[in-house]
N, C-alpha and C positions, 0 to 999 in steps of 0.2 A: 479938419474933417477926418473922421475916423476911417482908417483903411480897412478893407475887407480882409478878414483873417485868411480866407482862402487865397486871396491875392498875395498876402505876405508869405504864406506857406509855399505857394507856387514859385516865389522868388528865392526863398531860402533853400529849398530842396536841391535845385541845380548847383547852388554855391557849396552846399554841404557835400554833395556828391563829387564836385570838382576838387575842392580843397581837401576833403576827407580822404579821397583816394590818394592824393599826393602825400598827405601826412602818413597814411597807412603804408604807402610804398616806401617812404623814407625810413619808417621804423623797421620795415622788413629788410631793407638794404642794410641798415645799421646792425640789426640783430644777426643777419646772415653773415655779414662781414666780420663781426666779433667772433662768431663761432669758427669761421674759416681761419682767422688769425690764430686762434687757439690750436686748431688742427695743424697748421703749419709749424708752430712752435714745438708742439709735441713730436711731430715728425722729425724735426731737426735734432731734438734731444734723443729720440730713440736711435737715430742714425749714428750719433756719437757713442751712445752706450753699447751699441752692437759692434763697435770697433771700426766703423766706416770713417776713416780719417780725412775725408774730404774737407771737413771743418775741424780745425784744431780745437782741443778742449779748452785752451786758454781763451781763444777768440770766441768760443761759443756764447758765453754769457754776455760778452760785450756786444757782439753782432746781433744776438737775439734781442737784446734790449733796444738797440737802434732800429732793428727791423720792425719790432713791435710798434714803436712810436711812429715810424714812417707809414706802415700799413694802416694804423688807426687814423692817421691824418687823411689818407686816401679814402678810407671808408666814410669818414665824416664829410668830406667834400662830395662824395658820390651821393650820400643821403641828402645833403643840402641841395644838390642839383635835382634830385628826384622830387623834393618838396616844391621846387620852383625858385629857389634862391639863386641869384646870379653868381656863379662861381668866380668870375673874374673879380668882381668887387669883394667877394668873400675872401679870395686869396690876398687882395690888396689890404684888407683889414687885418688878416692874419700876419701879413708882412709887417704892418705898422705895429701890431701888438708884439711881434717877435723882436723888433728893434727895441721897443720900450723894455721888454722883458730882458733882453740881452744887456742893456745898460744897467738894469736893476740887479741882474744876477751875474755879475762879472765873476764872482767866485765859482759859481756853478759852471760857467763857460771854461774857466781854468781847469776845473776837474774833468770836464768833457775832453779838453785838449790833452790832459794828462792821461786819460784812458786810452786815447788814440795813440799816444806815444808809447804806452806800455804794450799796446797791441802790435805796433810796428817794430820796435826795437827788442822786445821780448827779454827784458832783464829778469823777469820772473814769470813763471807759468803756473797754471792751476796744479796744485799738488806739491809745489816746492815749499821747503821749510826755510823761512827767511827771518832776518832781524831787521827791523825798521822802526825808527822813531821811538826807541826804547821798548818795543814789543817784539815778541818772536812767536812763531807758530806756522801752521800749514796755511797756504793760500787756497781758500775754498772757492772763491768766485772773484772774477774781475769784471765788474759791471760798468755801466756807462759812466757813472760819476764816482763810484766807490769801489774799493777792494775789500773783500771780507777775509779776515784772518781768524783762524781757529787755534787757540792755544791748547797745550796739553791738559789743562784743567777744564776743558770744554767751555771756554769763554769765547764768545764771538766779538771781534773788534772790527769796526767799520772805519776804514781809513780813506780820506779823500784822495782821489787820484792825482789832483794837482800837486799836493805836497809830496805824495809818493814818487811821482815822476821826477820832481825837482830835488829830491832828497837823496840820502845815501841808503842803498839797499844792499844788505849782506845776504847773499844767496848761499845757504849752507848745503843745498841739495845739488849744486852744480856738478860735483864730482862723485856723488853717491854717498860718501862718508866724510867725516870731518875729524880732525885731530884734537884731542883734549890736552890740556896742560894742567896737571894736578901737582902743585908744589908740596914738598915734604921736607921738613928740617930734621936732621939727625945730629947726634953728638960727634965730635972729632974722634972719640974712642971707638965708634962703630966701624965695622968692616964694610966698606962701600960695596965691594964685590958680593959679599954675602947678602947685604940688604937689596942690592939690585936683583939678584936671582930670586929672592923671596918675593919681591914685588912683581916681577915678571911672571912668576908662577901663579900668583893671585889673578893678575890681569888675564892670563891665558885661560883661566877657568870661568871667566865671566861670559855668559851666553850672548850678551849684546855687543861684545868687543869683536871686531873683525880681525882676521889674521893677516890680511894683505891690504895695506902695508902692515908690517910687523911693528908691535909696540916697542918703545925704547925707554930706558931710564938714564938720564944724563945729569951730571953735576953742573949747576948753573950759577952757583954763588958760594963763595968761601968767606967767612967772617971769623973773628976771634972766638965767637960763641957757638957757631954751628956750621954744618955743611948743608946747603940746600940742594935737594934733588928735584928734578922735573920729570914726572911720569907722563908719558905721551902715548896713550892708546888711541885707536881709531874706532869710531862707532857711527851709527846712524844719527843724523843731526837731531832728530826728535827725542833721542834717548840721552842727550848730554847730561841733563840734570840727574836723571835716575842713575846712570852709570857712575857719575862723579861721587854721589853720596854713598852708594853701595861699596865702591872701591875704597873710599876713605875709611868706612867702618871696618872693612876686611883688613886694611892695612894696620889699623889700630890693634885688632885682635892678634894679628900675626907678629907684630913687633913686640907686643907684651909677652906672647908665648915664647918667643926666642930671646927675650930679655935684651932687645936692642936698645942701647941708651939713647935717649932723646935729650936735646939741649935743655939745661936748667935755666929757667928764667930767674933773674936776680935784680935786685933793686939797690941802687947806691944812695945812701942817705948821708947828707953832709950836715954836720952840726956846727953852727957858728957860735962863737963866744959872745 
């Protein structure tokens, strides 16, 4: 028996009004919540940029990432409740999915734990110049799962927090400056005191070398062929490579100009009958 179109329409309109308003309300809650989360994140960033140190710069990115995930979960639950979905069962489903995801993403959980350890023990802070896992550069961000390193050649390296927290971290920024070790071999005929003074004069003129602590030149090795000196200036960790190469070039010009003898390399050839 064919139903009356008017009767069908009278049945559908209340359902559309009822569920349509719920869906619209859920979308409004979702959209408003997402905008509010963005406002909160921007407010925290502005507070740190203005110098309000209630939130440490190192902890900012990590906490901001965790806070964003937490707030988004709250917004999604609120939107689901507005639509009419039972939140208790929804939370139970999320818990089950979380357990399954946790088992499948053990590496990510290790990175999450590593990020928390970096936040608690602070072996490295945002802005520090570090060496880790064969890389070195400035620490730009410590996120929930990864730490972003920026090298001097403007390359960004994303390091997993798990291996970072469990590995060896060399923090070159801990004391503000670091000492270089630049080896130089001279001949036994050279005057060590003269060479030392020449090298120290060159080091003192370099704009990136700090004066406190003062640089030194010491003898570290004696062989039958040469005397090995170790030039030890101090500089900002980020300038290690630049200072080393520039000083070596200056040393070469200076030694040539003052005719300082360098060790002669020689080869021993044995002829057998």
